[in-house]
N, C-alpha and C positions, 0 to 999 in steps of 0.2 A: 551570541554575546557570551562566550564562555571564558575568554581569557581575562586575566586580572586587569590589564591596562584598559580594556574597553569598559569594564565595570567601573573602574576608577574615574575614567573620563566622563561617563554618564553621571556618576555621583557628583563629581565636581561641577558639571554643567547645571544639574538640578539645584545644587547648593547656591551657585551664583544667581540663578533665577529667584530663589527664595530671598536672597539678600537684596535683590532689586524690588521685592514685593510682588513678584509675579507667581501665580499659582498655576500648576499644570493640571489639566483635567480633560476628560474625554466626553464627547457629546455624540449622540446618534442623530443621523440625518440622511437625507437623500444624496446620492452621489452628485447630482446636478448642483447642489448647494454647497459643496465642499469648498470651493474657492471663495464664495461669498462669506461663509462663516470664518474662514481663515483671514480674509482681509478685514472683516469686522473685528475679529479678535486682535489683530495687529494694531489697528487704529485705536481700539479701546485701551490696549496695553501701553500705548504711547503717552497716555494721560494728556493733560492740557485742556484748553477750551474746546477743541474739536471733539475730544472724547466725551466731555460733559454734554455737549450738544447732541452727539449721537446717542448717548445713554438716555437722554430725555426724550428724544424722538422715538426710540425703540420702546421705551416704557409707555409712551402715549399710544403708539400703534398697537401694542399688545394689550394694553388696558389692564395690566396686572398690577395689583397692589400687594405689598408684603403681607404675608399671612399674620393674622392676629390671634392671640390666645382667646379661648372662650367662644369661638364661632359656633360650635355645635350647641353649646348651652344657650346662646342667644337665639338660635333657630328654634330650639325647643320651647323657649319662653314665648316666641311669637306664634307658636302653633295654635290652631283653633281649639285644640283639646286641652290647652293649658288651663289648669284650675277646674277641670271637669270632674274631679273626684272619681276617677275610674278605679275599679277593683281589678288589680292585675295579679292576684294570687292564683297560683296554679294548683290544681288538685293532684296530690301525690298518689300514684298507683304502683302496685307491685310489678307491673309489667305483664307480659304474656309468656306462656311456655312455648318453646319451640322444640320440635323433634328433629334431631340431627341424625 
């Protein structure tokens, strides 16, 4: 893709995708899943009731919920050592001598 017309065509195509509200991205997967992923992406990009139903089914099947802020903090608060008044100070040493 070294000539100007090809670069311009690709740029125009990507601009039209953006105007339609479609994002271009890359995913990694097994070769056997290529057509499945492509057909799923096409149906989701079409929007409408079918896309909403597919999104809901995939979310349910994956069981993934959106990440929420403060998850690590909440896990630390649930820890059995929470409130145990641990002394976590380190002793400072000058290190050791090494002969090179």
